[in-house]
N, C-alpha and C positions, 0 to 999 in steps of 0.2 A: 519657328523655322519656316522659311519660305521655300516654295517648290516651283519648278518649271512645269506648269500644268500642260502646256503644249507638248512638251517632251513626254510627259506621263501618258497623255492621250495617244500619242503615236506608238508608244511601247505597249499600251494595252491592246490596241488594234492588232498589232503584229503578234502578240503573245496569244491572242484569242483565235488566231487563224487567218488574219488579214481581213480587209474590208469586205471581201466577197463572202466571208463566213458570217458576217454580222448583218442580220436582217434589219434590226432596228435597235434603238437604245432609249432608256428612260432612267429616272433616278428617283429615290425617295430621300429622306433626310440623312441617311447614312450609307446607302448602297447604290452603286451603278448597276443597272439591270440591262443585260444584253440578251436579245433573242438571237440565238445562233443557228446556223443551218446544220452544223455537225458538231455535237458536243465533244467528240474525241479529238478535234483539232485544237481545242483550247488547252494550253499547257499550264496547269495549275501552279507548278513549281516556278515557272518563268514569270507568271503573273504575280506570284507572291514576293518576288524579288524587286518589283517596281516600287519606287519611292511612294510613301504614304499609304500603300496597300496594307490593310490589317488582316485580310483573310478573304477566302472565296468559297462559294458553294453553288451547287446547281439544284434548283427546285422550281416547281410550277412552270417548267419549260423555259426558265430563264437562267442564264449564267450571271451570278450576282457577285460583285466585287465590293468589299467593304472598305470604304475610305474614311467614313466618319463625317461629322458636321464640319462645315467650313472648307472641305476639300471636294466632296462629291459633286457639288453644283458646278465648281470651276472645271473639274475634269469633264463633266458632261458637256459644258459649253464648248470646250475644245474638241470633244468627240463629234459633236454635231457640225462644227465648222469644217471638219475634215470630210463631210459628206455623208455621215451616218444618219439615217432617218429616225424621227421620233416614233416611239412605239405607240400605236393606237390601242384603244380599249379592246377592240375586236381581235387585234393581233395577240394581245396578252392572254385573252381567253382561249384563242386557238392554240397558243403555245402550250397551255396546260394539257391539251389533248394530242400534242405532237407525237407521232410515232405509234399511235394506237389505231387499231382497225375499227371498223364500224361497230362490231359487237362490243369491243372493249369500251368504246366511247359511250355506247348505250348503257352498258352496265355501270360505268362510272357516273353517268348522269343520274341513273336510277338511284345509285348510292347517295349522291349529293342531295337528292330529294328526301331520302329516308333518314339520313343522319340526324337532322333536328328532331325527329320523332322518337329517337331511341330512348332518351331519358324517361319519357312518359310510358313507353312500353316496358322498360325495366321495372319501373315502379309498379306497373300493373301486374307484372310477373310475380313480384313479391306479394302483392295483395292476393293474387289467385292462389299462390302457394299456401298462404295463410288460410284462405277459404277452404281449399282442398283438404288441409290438415284438420281444421277445426270442425267443419260441417259435413265431413264425409260419413256416410251411414256406417261403414265398417269400423271407423275410428270411434264414432259415438257409441256403437254397440259394445265396444270394449269397456266403456264407462257406464254401461247400462242406461244409455240415453238414446233418444231419437231426435230428429230435426224439430219435432213438435215441442221438445223441451227447451229449445233455444229461443230466447226473447226475440220478438219480431223486430224490435228496434235495432238490436244487434245485427240481425240478418239483413235488414235494409241498409244499414251502414256499410256492411261488408259488400253487399251488391253494388252500392254506389262506388265504393273504392275500386272494386275489381271489374266493373262493367262499363264505366264511363268511357275509358279510352277507346275500347273496341267499338262501342256503340257509335262514337263520333269519329272513328278512324278516317273515314273518307273526307271529312272536313279538314282534318290535320294534313292528310296527304295532298289534297287539292290545294290547300294554302301553300304548302311547301313547293309543289310543282309550279304554281304560278310564280313564286319567288325565284326559282331556279331558271325558268324560261322567260323571265323578263316581264311578266304581267303584274297586275296589282294584287298583292297577296290577300287583301281584304275581299276582293271579288272571288278569289279562289276559296276563301273560307266560307263565304255565303253560299257559293255553288255547292260545296261539299256538305254544308248543313242542309241544303235542299234535298240532297240525295238520301238523307236519313230523317227527313221530316216525319213527324208522328202521324201525318195523314196517310202516309204510304204503308202498305202491309210490311210489318217488321220481318227482315230476312231470316232471323233466327226462328221466329214463330212459323214462317212458311216452311222452314226445313224440318219442323217437328210435326209429324202427322197427327199427333194427339191434340195439337193446339186448335185445330179446326180453321186456322187462318190460311187463306189461299190468295194467290196473286190477283190483282185487278186485271181483267182482260180487255184490252182495247181492240176494237174491230173484231172481237172474238178469237184473236190468235196472238196478239202481242201482250205478253205478261208484263205487268208493272209492279215492282216491289221496291222496298227500301234496300239500301246497300250497306247495312250495319256490318262492320268487320271486314268489308271488301277493300282491296287495294287497287287492283288493276282498273276497275271502272273509274275511280277517282283520278288515278294517274293519267289515263287516256283523256278524260274530260279536262284535266288541268293543262295538258300539253296543247290540245286543240283550242281550249278557251284562251290561254295566254297568247297564242299566235293570232287568234281572232281579234283579241283586244288590241294588240300592237298594229294589226292591219287597219282596224277601224280608227284608231287614233291618228293614223297617217292620212286617212281618207275623209273623215268627218271634220268640218270646219271647227276651229277652236271654240267659237261661241256656243256651239251645241255639244261639244265633246264631253263636257263635265256631266251632262244629263243623259245624252243619248247612248254613249258608248257602254256604260255599265248596264243600262236597260237591255240593250241588244245582246251583250255578252251573256248575261244571266238567262234571258229568255231563250235564246238560240241553244245555249249549251244544256239547259234543263230539258228542253224538248229532245235534243239529240241524245242526251244521256239516257232518258227514260224510254225513248222509242227505238233507239238503234244500239248504242253501246251496251246498255244494260241487258236488253233481250238477247243479244248475240252471246253475251257471256252466260246468261241464264241457260241458253241452249247448250253451251259448252259444259255447264254444270251437269245437266241431265245425261249427256253423252259419257262424261267421266264416271258418273254414278253407275251407269249400266256396265261399263268396262270393269270397274273395281268389283262390283257384285259378282261378275262372271269370274274375275281373276281369283277371288277368294275361294272359289270352288275347285280350282285346279289342283291336281295331286302333287306329291313330293315337295310341297312348300313353294312351288313355282309362283303361286299367287302372292305370297309374301315377298318374294324376290321382285316381282313386277311392281307391286304397290310401294314397297320400300324405296326402290330406285327412283320412282317417279314422284314420290310424295313431296319432296322439296320443290320440284318443278310445278306441281299442282299448287303448292303454297304461293309460288310467284304470281299465279293468276289471281289470287285473292278469292277464289271461289271454293276454298276448302271447307267452309262452314256447311256446305250442302251435305257433307258426309255425316253430319249429325243424324240425318234421316236414316242412313245405313246403320249406324251404331244403335240407334233406338230400335230399329226393326230387328236387329240381331238380339238385343236384350229382351225384346218382347216375345220372340219366338223360342229362344233357347235359354234365356237367363244369363247368358255370358256374351262377352264382346271380344273376340280374337283380334279385331281390327285395332283395338286400343294398344295391344302389345307391340304392333308394328310401329305405330305412331310414337310410342314411348322410346323405342330404340333409335328412331330417327332423331329424337331430341337429344339423346346422349351422344350420338355421333356428331351432331352440329356443335354441341358444347365442347367436345374434345378437339375438333378442328379449330374452333374459335379460340380456345385457350392456347393451343400451340402457336397460332399466328400472333396472338396478343403478347405472349412471353418472349418469343423470338424476334418480334418486330423491333426496329429501331426508330420507326416513325412515331413521334409522340402522340399523334392523333389516335393511332390504333392502340398504343399502350394505355391511353386514357380511357377509351370506351370499351376495349376488349374484355377486361375482367368482369365488368358489370353486365356486358352482353352474355358472357358465359354463365354467370349466375342466373340471369333471366332464362336462358335456355334450359338450365337444370331445373328450373321451376315451372317449365312448360310453355314459356313464351319465346319462340325461336326467331321471331322477326328481327330483333336487334342484332343477333349473331349473323343471321343470313344476309341482311341488307347492309348492315354497318361494317361487317368485317369480312365474312367469307366471300361474298360476291363483289366487294367493292373494287378489288384490284386484279381480277382475273378469274378464269373459269376453272383452273386446276384444282384449287381446294374445294370448289363446289362439286365438281365431278367426282372427286375422291369421296366426299361426304355422301353423295348419291349412291356410289358403289357400295360403301360400307352399309348404308341404309338397306340396300337390296339384300346383301348377305345376312344382315341381322334379322330382317323381316322373314327371310326363308327359314332361318334357324328357329325363330319364334313360332312359326307355323308348324315346323317339324316336331317341336317340343310340345305342341298343343297348349301354348300359353294363351290365357284368356282372362280378361278382367270382369268385374261384376258391375261395371258402370261405364260412364263416359264423361268427357269434359275436363279430365285432369290427366296429365302425363308426367313422364320423367320421375323426379324424386317424389312429388305428391302422389304420382300414379301408383306407387307401391301399395298405397292403401286399398287399391282395388284387387290386390292379390293376397292379402293377409288371410283370406278365407281358407287357404290351403298352404301348409308348410312347404310342400314341394313346389307349388306355384311361386310362392314368395322367394324360395331359394333360387329357382331358375331365373326369376326376374332380376335378383340382385347380381348373380354371377354373370348373366348375359349383359346387363347394363354396365358393369365394371369392365368386362371384356371389350365391349363396343367403345366405351369412352377411352380406355387406354390405347386400343388399336388405332382409333381415329387420331388421338393426340400424337402417337409415335409416327405413324405414316405421314401425317401432315408435317410434323417437325422435320423429318428427314427428306421428304420429297415434294411437298406442295406449298411451302410458304412462298408467297409471291415476291419476286425480286424487288418490286417497287416499295414494299414495306420495309425492306432492309436498307434503303437509302438513308444515310445518317443525317444528311443536311448539316453536318458539322463543318464549320469553317476551318480552313487551314490557317492557323494563327501565325503571326509574324510580328516580332517586336518592331514598333514604329514609334516615332516621336509623337507626343501629344499634339492635338490640333493647334494650329497657330491661333493665339488669342485675338479676338475681334476688338478693336479699339472701343472704349466706352467713354462717354462724355464726362463721367465723374466717378471717383472711387467709391466703393461700397464696402462695408465691414464684412469680415469673414463670418459666414453663417454657421454657427455651431449646430443648429438643429434645422433641418428642412421640414416644412409643413406638408401635410397631405394636399395634393393638387386637386382632389375631388372628393365628393361624398361617395363612399362605396366600401368594398371589401378588400383588405390587404392581400397581395399576392407576392410570396417570396420570389426572389430572383430565379431560382432554379425551376420554378413552376410556371414561368412565363412561356406561352406557347410559340416561341420563336428562338432558335439557337443563337442568333446574334445578340439577343438580350440575356437569355437564360444562362449562357456561358460567359457572360461578362466581357465579351469581345470589345465592346465600346466603353466599358468601365462598369464599376459597381452600380447596381440599380435595384429597383423593386417596382412592383406594379400595383395598380388599383383597378378592380372591376367596378366601373362607375354605375351608380343608381340613377343619376341625373346627368344631363348633357352639358355640364359646366366645368371648366378647368380654371383653377386659380394658381397664382404664383406661389411657389413654395418658399420664396425668400425675397428680400430686398435685392434689387439689382437692375441691370439694363438688358433690354431685348437685343441680343447679339445676332439672332437669326430668326427669320420667319419664313417657313417654306411656302412656295407659291401655291401649293395645294392645301395650305393651312392646317395640315395634320401634325406638324412638328414645330416646336418653338425652342430656341436656344437662349439661355439667360446666363449672364456672368455677374459675379460679385465677389470681391475680396479674394481673388485668386481661384475661385471655384467656377468651373465651367459645367453648366447644367443643360441637359437636353430633355424636353418633355415630348414624348412621342405618343400620339393618340391612335390606338388601334394597330392591328397587324395587317400590313399590306394595304392600308387605306390610301396610299398614294394613288392607287388605281381609281379612286373615286374622283380624282381631279378637282378636289375642293367642294364637291357636291355634298351638302349637308353640314358644312363647316362655316363658321363665321368668326373672324378675328376681331378682337376689341383693342388690339395694340398694334404698333408698328415698330420696325427696326429702329434702334437707337433710343427708344422711349424708356425712361426710368419707371420702374414699377415697385410697389411695396408688397410685402408678403400679404397674401390674401386678395390681391387685386384680381379681377376677372380677366383672364387672358383670351379665352375663346369659348364658344358654345358649339355644340354639335348635336346632330339628330341621331340618337342612339338606335332608333328603330330603322333608320335608313342604312346605318352602318351594318346592322345585323342582317337586314334584308339583302344587302349586297354580298353577304357571305363572309364578312370579316369579324374576327373577335374585336371587341371594343376596349380591350385592356389598355389602360394608360400607363406607360412606362416613364419613370423618373430616373434619369441616368446621370451620374457624375462622370462625365467623359474624361476628366483628368484625375480620376481617383488614384492612379499610380503616384501622383505627386503629393498625395496627402498621407498623413501618418495612419489614419484609419477612417473607414466608412462602414458604419454598422446600421442595420435595420433597427428601428425603434418603435415599430408598430405591430399590431396583431389584430386580426378579425376586422371589426367594423370601424370605419374612419369617418370623421367629419372634416371639411376643409380646414386646414390649419393645424390639425392634430399632429403630434410628432410622427414623422415618417422615417427619417434617417438622421443619425448623429455623426457629425464630421469632426475630425481632429486634424489641425494643420500640421 
């Protein structure tokens, strides 16, 4: 079916609020993407009635209209001819932050840095939970054992599993910060590793008075230590370092850039981190330690209220490991640790808030990471919940959690709760209270109360509106895309082969509603292991996107779209190389394109490859024929004409 694309373009502009409401336009293989001044002026119903439109949704600061292959590029051409400017990369990035104040932007950016770190922290949480359960003195005493009875090999293995992530956390954070702020991630990684180099006094050892390890003192007053487990020093160093790198690359001649820029970035940032950023935060640590020691001595549980409320804020600074010194001092002088009870209740509060957001959210990203972040918080590692969920989209759930932490901390102090050790919290932390039935009962009752209260209050009052955005397109019946003429007929493909080596992804699990809901047709995905895409069938190249991230193939009445990555149109072809051209005949298994997977991931895009039968409504059936691991050419989908 043919369309009047000039007429469609005019109708789109008017339905979206007129040319004055459209800042700029772009398109990918399937969607027209408009950055609008006022979202409320766009009439979804009116847009949905326009010829060839299959649906609309608003996400990442862009009003997106689904046309499908063969149509979107023609509509875009007409849109630009009517005077609408092309969207630049900086405009697209700014659109994502549109409508947010400076604090919200800072929180969102911090969240973007931390999200890639979450899987490692969740795994570490599981390992620490295991370590706390198996190697705790109270638990071993129940079995008539001590730590001396545990084989050293087993203890070393557990230490490696549970300690590596936090020992090298600054390296991971610095790498991710460079990535988000446009620097070279590998320079961020090296800078972060320098901050935890074994030649520096270990931060955990410095925090333990019994270790005998003290900071190196430069000029007699500047303390120099490693930053194991710290977040803020690595983040600040990453922000400054990435900006320095971009500045140097613009200033230093290209012939010297490859050698000089990395040298200067690492040299300057290491000196700045060790002599300025680190010592300033070390001074902050000492101030906080004095304040908390004083607060714990206040009457009526006020100390627990203060420490509990501010604990998550202290965690944000990444200097919370200094309080190991306080806990060890309490244990040495009294044999008990009341500070631990406050920290445990803070963990249950974070877990409750995180779970409420995760279950109620409609944003797939939160639904994916939220449950595992909750489990991690319940096992004593709160960073995934804090940075990946609670803080990512606003301050309300964070402030709610802080308030509950304060009340729970006050109750814990009034009840006289105190553990017999340190280093473990939340569920594993119960092991520190089994020495007394009353202490254990108070711990369990208060923990359940805190968790349930946090969950309910967040569910009803504090789930951020942004996580409730469905991103679900408004569907509309529309004719299948007009077929592109092919030079020669090809047989109907009964079986489509896998387009890449990787892991099979069912349609409903693809992280983009346009594909997961089958708006463009039945499809499935592949998480690629290598950056090569092969033809799933014999046919003819009917479409090749200018940005090289999408290829259309036709054969025997089947219209196929291969879409590489989510929102990779924003990369403008960077990292992609085509091995075919439009109109070219290809055989099943022919190499279509290659892409740089690391570059795609560094740009913040999922690299999932979608294989879509765009005219699946015209076929009797389209069924997935794959599971788990795939090699190129393995059966992917079975088609029936």
